[in-house]
C-alpha positions as CSV (number, residue, x, y, z in Angstrom):
1,M,9.1,-3.9,-23.7
2,K,7.2,-0.9,-23.4
3,R,8.0,1.0,-19.6
4,I,5.5,3.1,-18.4
5,L,6.9,5.6,-16.4
6,A,10.2,5.3,-14.4
7,T,10.5,6.0,-10.5
8,A,12.2,9.2,-10.6
9,A,10.2,10.4,-12.8
10,L,7.1,9.9,-11.3
11,V,8.6,11.3,-7.8
12,A,9.8,14.1,-9.6
13,A,7.3,15.4,-11.3
14,G,5.0,15.6,-8.3
15,L,2.4,13.0,-9.5
16,V,1.6,11.1,-6.3
17,S,-0.7,12.7,-3.9
18,L,1.3,12.4,-0.2
19,P,-0.3,12.0,3.1
20,A,-1.2,15.7,4.9
21,H,0.5,16.0,7.8
22,G,-0.8,16.0,11.5
23,V,-2.6,13.2,13.6
24,P,-3.8,9.7,11.2
25,S,-7.2,9.2,10.5
26,L,-6.6,5.5,11.8
27,F,-4.5,3.5,14.1
28,Y,-3.8,-0.1,14.0
29,H,-3.1,-2.0,16.9
30,V,-1.4,-5.4,15.7
31,R,-1.0,-8.7,16.3
32,A,0.6,-12.0,15.4
33,C,-2.4,-14.8,14.6
34,T,-2.8,-18.0,13.4
35,P,-5.5,-19.0,10.0
36,G,-7.9,-20.7,10.7
37,I,-7.4,-20.2,14.6
38,D,-7.2,-16.7,15.3
39,C,-6.9,-14.6,11.9
40,D,-10.9,-13.0,11.8
41,V,-10.3,-10.9,8.5
42,A,-11.5,-12.8,4.9
43,P,-11.0,-10.9,1.8
44,H,-13.6,-8.4,0.7
45,A,-13.1,-8.3,-2.7
46,T,-16.3,-9.8,-4.9
47,A,-16.9,-11.1,-8.4
48,P,-18.4,-8.4,-10.5
49,G,-21.9,-7.5,-11.1
50,S,-22.2,-4.9,-13.8
51,P,-19.9,-4.1,-16.3
52,G,-16.3,-3.1,-16.6
53,P,-13.7,-2.2,-18.5
54,T,-12.7,-3.6,-21.8
55,N,-9.8,-4.6,-24.0
56,A,-10.6,-1.4,-25.9
57,D,-10.8,0.8,-22.9
58,F,-6.9,-0.7,-21.3
59,Q,-6.2,0.1,-25.3
60,Q,-7.1,3.6,-25.0
61,F,-6.1,4.3,-21.6
62,Y,-2.2,2.9,-22.3
63,G,-1.9,4.2,-25.3
64,T,-2.9,7.4,-24.4
65,K,-0.6,7.4,-21.4
66,L,2.3,5.9,-23.5
67,G,1.9,8.3,-26.2
68,V,1.8,4.5,-28.6
69,D,-0.9,2.9,-30.6
70,L,-1.9,0.0,-28.7
71,S,-4.7,-0.8,-31.0
72,G,-3.5,-4.3,-31.5
73,D,-2.8,-5.3,-28.1
74,T,-4.3,-7.8,-25.7
75,F,-4.8,-7.1,-22.2
76,A,-5.5,-9.7,-19.7
77,W,-6.6,-9.1,-16.0
78,S,-8.3,-10.0,-13.2
79,A,-11.4,-8.0,-11.5
80,S,-12.8,-7.7,-7.9
81,T,-15.4,-4.8,-7.0
82,N,-16.8,-3.0,-4.4
83,A,-20.3,-1.6,-3.1
84,N,-19.5,1.7,-4.1
85,G,-18.5,0.2,-8.2
86,Y,-15.1,0.2,-8.2
87,W,-13.3,-2.7,-10.0
88,F,-9.4,-3.1,-9.3
89,G,-7.1,-5.6,-10.2
90,S,-3.8,-6.6,-12.0
91,V,-3.1,-5.8,-15.4
92,N,-0.8,-7.5,-18.3
93,D,-0.5,-6.5,-22.2
94,T,0.8,-9.7,-23.3
95,T,1.9,-8.2,-26.4
96,D,4.2,-5.5,-25.0
97,G,4.8,-6.6,-21.4
98,I,2.7,-3.8,-19.5
99,R,2.3,-5.1,-16.2
100,T,0.5,-3.0,-13.5
101,S,-2.4,-2.8,-11.4
102,Y,-5.7,-0.6,-12.2
103,L,-8.8,0.9,-10.5
104,W,-11.7,1.8,-12.7
105,H,-15.1,3.6,-11.7
106,T,-18.4,4.0,-13.9
107,D,-17.1,4.3,-17.3
108,R,-13.6,5.6,-17.0
109,F,-10.2,4.6,-15.2
110,V,-8.9,6.7,-12.5
111,C,-5.4,4.3,-12.3
112,C,-2.7,3.7,-12.5
113,T,0.5,4.1,-14.7
114,I,3.4,3.4,-12.4
115,D,5.3,-0.1,-13.6
116,E,5.1,-3.8,-11.5
117,P,5.5,-4.6,-9.0
118,Y,2.7,-2.2,-8.0
119,L,-0.3,-4.5,-6.9
120,I,-3.5,-3.7,-5.3
121,V,-4.7,-6.8,-4.1
122,D,-8.1,-5.7,-2.4
123,G,-10.6,-3.3,-1.3
124,N,-13.9,-2.5,0.8
125,D,-16.8,-0.4,1.0
126,S,-15.1,2.3,2.4
127,N,-13.1,2.9,-0.8
128,L,-9.7,1.8,1.3
129,F,-7.5,-0.6,-1.1
130,I,-4.3,-2.4,0.2
131,G,-1.5,-3.5,-1.7
132,T,2.2,-3.3,-2.0
133,D,4.0,-0.4,-3.9
134,M,8.4,-1.0,-4.0
135,N,8.7,2.1,-5.5
136,G,7.5,4.3,-2.7
137,A,4.4,6.0,-4.2
138,S,1.6,5.0,-2.1
139,N,2.9,4.5,1.1
140,A,5.0,7.6,0.8
141,G,4.5,8.3,4.9
142,Q,3.0,6.0,6.2
143,P,4.9,3.7,8.6
144,L,5.2,0.2,6.6
145,Y,7.2,-0.3,3.6
146,P,6.5,-1.8,1.0
147,A,3.0,-2.1,2.4
148,F,0.2,0.3,1.4
149,I,-3.2,1.4,2.4
150,A,-4.5,3.6,0.0
151,S,-7.4,5.8,-1.1
152,P,-8.8,6.2,-4.6
153,G,-7.1,8.5,-6.7
154,G,-3.8,8.9,-9.7
155,P,-3.8,8.4,-12.1
156,T,-0.1,7.4,-11.4
157,A,-0.2,5.8,-7.9
158,L,-3.6,5.9,-5.7
159,P,-2.8,7.9,-3.4
160,P,-1.8,7.0,0.2
161,F,-4.1,7.2,3.1
162,D,-3.3,8.6,6.5
163,Y,-2.7,6.0,9.2
164,G,-0.3,5.0,11.6
165,L,0.3,2.1,14.6
166,T,0.5,1.8,18.0
167,L,4.2,2.1,19.5
168,D,3.5,-1.8,20.3
169,S,3.1,-2.5,16.9
170,L,5.8,-0.8,15.7
171,K,7.7,-3.1,17.8
172,L,6.4,-6.2,16.8
173,V,7.4,-5.6,13.3
174,G,10.6,-4.7,13.7
175,N,13.2,-5.6,11.2
176,N,10.3,-7.3,9.9
177,M,8.4,-4.5,8.3
178,W,10.1,-5.4,4.6
179,S,8.2,-8.9,4.8
180,V,4.7,-7.4,5.1
181,R,2.2,-8.3,2.2
182,P,-1.3,-7.6,3.0
183,V,-3.9,-9.9,1.3
184,A,-7.4,-8.7,2.9
185,I,-9.1,-5.8,4.1
186,D,-12.8,-6.0,5.5
187,D,-15.7,-3.5,5.8
188,G,-14.1,-2.7,9.6
189,E,-11.2,-2.0,8.2
190,R,-9.1,-4.9,9.9
191,I,-6.5,-6.0,7.5
192,L,-4.7,-9.7,7.3
193,A,-1.5,-9.7,6.1
194,S,1.3,-12.4,5.9
195,W,5.2,-11.3,7.3
196,N,8.0,-13.4,8.2
197,G,7.4,-13.7,12.2
198,P,6.6,-16.6,14.0
199,T,3.1,-17.1,12.4
200,G,3.8,-16.2,9.2
201,W,0.3,-14.0,9.3
202,L,-0.5,-10.6,11.2
203,E,-3.9,-9.1,11.8
204,F,-4.1,-5.3,12.0
205,D,-7.2,-3.9,14.1
206,P,-8.2,-0.3,14.1
207,V,-8.1,1.0,17.8
208,D,-9.1,4.1,19.5
209,F,-5.7,5.3,20.0
210,R,-4.6,9.2,19.9
211,P,-1.1,10.4,20.6
212,P,-0.6,13.2,22.7
213,L,-1.0,16.6,20.8
214,L,1.4,19.6,21.3
215,P,0.0,23.5,20.9
216,E,0.3,24.6,17.4
217,P,3.6,27.4,18.2
218,A,0.5,30.6,17.6
219,T,-1.8,29.1,20.5
220,A,1.0,28.3,22.6
221,L,2.1,32.2,22.2
222,L,-1.6,33.4,22.5
223,A,-1.4,31.3,26.5
224,V,1.7,32.7,27.6
225,P,0.1,36.3,28.6
226,F,-2.9,34.2,30.7
227,V,0.0,32.6,32.7
228,L,1.7,35.4,33.4
229,I,-1.7,37.2,34.6
230,L,-2.2,34.1,36.7
231,L,0.9,33.9,38.6
232,R,1.0,38.1,39.0
233,F,-2.4,37.8,40.7
234,R,-1.0,34.5,42.8
235,R,1.4,36.9,44.4
236,R,-1.3,39.2,45.2
237,T,-3.3,37.0,47.0
238,T,-1.1,35.0,48.8
239,P,0.0,36.0,52.5
């Protein structure tokens, strides 16, 4: 079996983009739900409507990345698309045992060269993609593991999207974090996931929530003279 890239190598080489530090772009409130009753998210991915990658494209992409001749190999893959022309799914080289997920756009592969069990399961028209990554690349800096929310990019793995969870959500998921498996995302950025909790399912709903921000050190220093002036003025005007 030909392996693609060792996890340690890809992390050490800095091939995976990490999310920017700061206030996340999106916050979620997580609640337990029951399918058919109060789980309101359906898979977004649609059947392909335009030409996508071919077996020859997979041969060339992975052959180039591995530095070997895969021109005689046969690939099998699933295919889903979004409105922006991104194709994604799982891919398996039935000859040499390459198993991973891929992202294709227009006429080329964007991602991925990371070993299984890397899995992209769904994507929406905002170009957010969900899945699981035991290697810790697409979920680096995120509040859950191995679940991930990611943006288009590569080539090793999709870069993690910067999001946060409310405190109540973190408390709910608790020690069951490892069992969360995203299965669907809609165009409202809502996410459906399975887990080992009492209902077996979770819904992630975007909320307008931002944690209190502390001033940057430089900003805080600039405020000190102003505060001192106010205190001096108060002393002079106090009878």
